[in-house]
C-alpha angles and dihedrals in degrees: 000000000000110000094220091052091048095053092044093053110011098167093054094049097040089051089051092051094046091049092046093057091046100248129136118256118249124178090232087071084082091052099053090133093061098061100036098082095054096046100051130076093184120122123252113287131153091265090046088060095041095056089055093060126084117245109281141169098244093113099043109130094009094118092062092083089060097047095106091051095045099045094088090050093049091048091048092051090050092058123095113281120255113284 
């Protein structure tokens, strides 16, 4: 799932992911950030805070600064798998 597509149309893409893994759709799938705080006993970490935020566009375009570093990885993943 392309991140930019997900943040532009979260319901469409979350529905696709839920269907892909064979689960039933529930409207609360769009409100994941509301229930996360009550269900976790983990301490505060960056990911702890992120999962408690609604989907947003704050990271759109952020990967561009890493393009030169990631190009070899992307090319390697595009090659034929090991025989």
